[in-house]
C-alpha positions in Angstrom: -102.6 33.8 -67.3 -103.1 30.4 -65.6 -99.6 29.2 -66.7 -98.1 32.4 -65.4 -99.7 31.9 -62.0 -98.5 28.3 -61.9 -95.0 29.4 -62.8 -94.9 32.1 -60.1 -96.2 29.6 -57.5 -93.6 27.0 -58.7 -90.8 29.5 -58.4 -92.0 30.6 -54.9 -92.1 27.0 -53.7 -88.7 26.3 -55.2 -87.3 29.4 -53.5 -88.7 28.3 -50.1 -87.2 24.8 -50.5 -83.8 26.3 -51.5 -84.0 28.7 -48.5 -84.5 25.6 -46.2 -81.5 23.9 -47.8 -79.4 27.0 -47.0 -79.9 26.6 -43.3 -76.9 24.6 -42.0 -77.0 21.8 -39.5 -74.4 21.4 -36.7 -71.6 19.2 -38.1 -71.0 16.0 -36.2 -74.2 16.5 -34.2 -74.2 14.5 -31.0 -77.8 13.9 -29.9 -76.9 12.5 -26.5 -75.1 15.8 -25.6 -78.0 17.9 -26.9 -80.5 16.3 -24.5 -81.3 17.7 -21.0 -82.6 21.0 -19.6 -82.3 24.1 -21.7 -83.7 27.6 -21.1 -85.2 29.3 -24.1 -83.7 32.8 -23.9 -84.3 34.0 -27.4 -87.0 33.7 -30.0 -87.3 35.2 -33.4 -90.1 34.6 -35.9 -92.0 36.3 -38.8 -95.2 34.4 -38.0 -98.4 36.2 -37.2 -98.8 34.5 -33.8 -95.4 35.7 -32.7 -96.2 39.3 -33.7 -99.4 39.1 -31.7 -98.0 37.3 -28.6 -94.4 38.5 -28.3 -95.2 41.1 -25.7 -96.5 38.4 -23.4 -93.5 36.0 -23.8 -91.0 35.3 -21.0 -88.0 33.0 -20.4 -89.1 29.3 -20.4 -87.6 25.9 -19.9 -87.2 23.3 -22.6 -86.5 19.7 -21.6 -85.2 17.4 -24.4 -84.9 13.7 -24.1 -84.3 10.9 -26.7 -86.9 8.3 -27.3 -86.1 4.6 -27.8 -86.3 5.0 -31.6 -83.9 8.0 -31.7 -86.5 10.8 -31.9 -86.6 13.7 -29.5 -89.3 14.4 -27.0 -89.4 18.2 -26.3 -91.3 19.5 -23.3 -91.5 23.3 -23.1 -92.9 24.9 -19.9 -93.7 28.6 -20.0 -95.7 31.1 -18.0 -99.1 32.1 -19.4 -101.0 34.5 -17.2 -101.0 33.0 -13.7 -100.3 29.4 -14.8 -97.5 27.3 -16.1 -98.3 25.6 -19.5 -96.5 22.6 -20.8 -96.3 21.8 -24.5 -95.1 18.4 -25.5 -93.7 17.8 -29.0 -92.1 14.8 -30.7 -89.3 15.7 -33.1 -88.8 12.9 -35.6 -85.2 12.4 -36.7 -84.4 12.9 -40.3 -81.6 11.3 -42.3 -79.1 14.0 -41.4 -78.2 14.1 -37.7 -79.4 17.3 -36.1 -82.3 17.7 -38.5 -85.9 16.8 -37.4 -89.5 17.1 -38.5 -92.5 17.9 -36.5 -96.2 18.2 -37.4 -98.3 20.3 -35.1 -101.4 18.3 -34.1 -103.2 21.6 -33.3 -102.4 23.6 -36.5 -101.4 20.9 -38.9 -98.2 22.9 -39.7 -95.1 21.1 -40.9 -91.8 22.0 -39.2 -88.3 21.4 -40.6 -86.1 21.8 -37.5 -82.4 22.1 -37.6 -79.8 22.4 -34.8 -77.7 25.0 -36.5 -74.9 25.3 -33.9 -74.2 24.3 -30.4 -71.4 23.6 -28.0 -73.8 21.5 -25.9 -72.6 22.9 -22.6 -73.6 26.6 -23.0 -75.9 27.4 -26.0 -77.7 26.1 -29.0 -79.2 27.9 -32.1 -82.2 26.0 -33.6 -83.9 27.1 -36.8 -87.3 26.0 -38.0 -89.0 26.5 -41.4 -92.8 26.2 -40.8 -95.2 25.4 -43.6 -99.0 25.5 -43.3 -101.9 26.1 -45.6 -101.8 29.8 -45.0 -98.1 30.2 -45.9 -94.7 29.7 -44.4 -92.7 31.3 -41.7 -89.2 31.1 -40.1 -88.4 30.6 -36.4 -85.1 30.8 -34.6 -84.6 29.7 -31.0 -81.7 30.4 -28.7 -81.3 27.8 -26.0 -79.0 28.2 -23.0 -78.0 25.8 -20.2 -78.3 28.7 -17.8 -80.9 31.5 -17.5 -78.4 34.1 -19.0 -76.0 34.1 -21.9 -73.1 36.3 -22.8 -73.6 39.3 -25.0 -71.6 37.5 -27.7 -74.0 34.6 -27.8 -77.0 37.0 -27.8 -75.4 38.9 -30.7 -74.8 35.6 -32.6 -78.5 34.8 -32.2 -79.5 38.2 -33.5 -77.0 38.0 -36.4 -78.2 34.5 -37.5 -81.8 35.6 -37.2 -81.2 38.5 -39.5 -79.3 36.1 -41.9 -82.6 34.2 -42.1 -84.4 37.4 -43.2 -85.9 38.4 -39.8 -86.0 42.0 -38.8 -85.2 43.7 -35.4 -89.0 43.7 -34.6 -89.1 40.0 -35.2 -86.2 39.2 -32.8 -86.8 38.9 -29.0 -84.5 38.2 -26.1 -87.1 36.8 -23.7 -87.5 38.8 -20.5 -86.2 37.0 -17.4 -88.7 35.4 -15.0 -88.5 32.8 -12.2 -92.1 31.8 -12.9 -92.5 28.1 -14.0 -88.8 27.4 -13.5 -89.3 25.1 -10.5 -92.4 23.3 -11.9 -90.7 22.4 -15.2 -90.0 18.8 -16.2 
């Protein structure tokens, strides 16, 4: 019984690691072109917090800058009730350009972040595999240089999210708002 449980856990972990390896990274990723102001217009996730909070989420800004050592400082500004909340994250570069790691100081979760595809001037698809003591989850972000994107880009985001195993209920095009747009950065 004990060895069967260990085998199942091992196969589960192996499957999760293989799933991560299946997520592509933008070929010839150019970090300098990726930095700057983005609007987060789409978010998809199978995490519990997303399911609980998605009805409250709105369009937000994400400002990305390179640090001296080549990592990314990511500042997201989003509306929460009557205030604007800023969340700072440091994405540590990995060996492959376009792949980063992040450890949440609040939750202790480990994030494997990949810039899946971008044309730098219009949109970017970013996928993250999140691991914590209670399990793992997937998140897909759709960034835009403007507050709106073409239906084709929105459809690509939905399609890619579904390819990652996410359902329609776990995919959200964030409702438009002007709140917190001026205060950002």
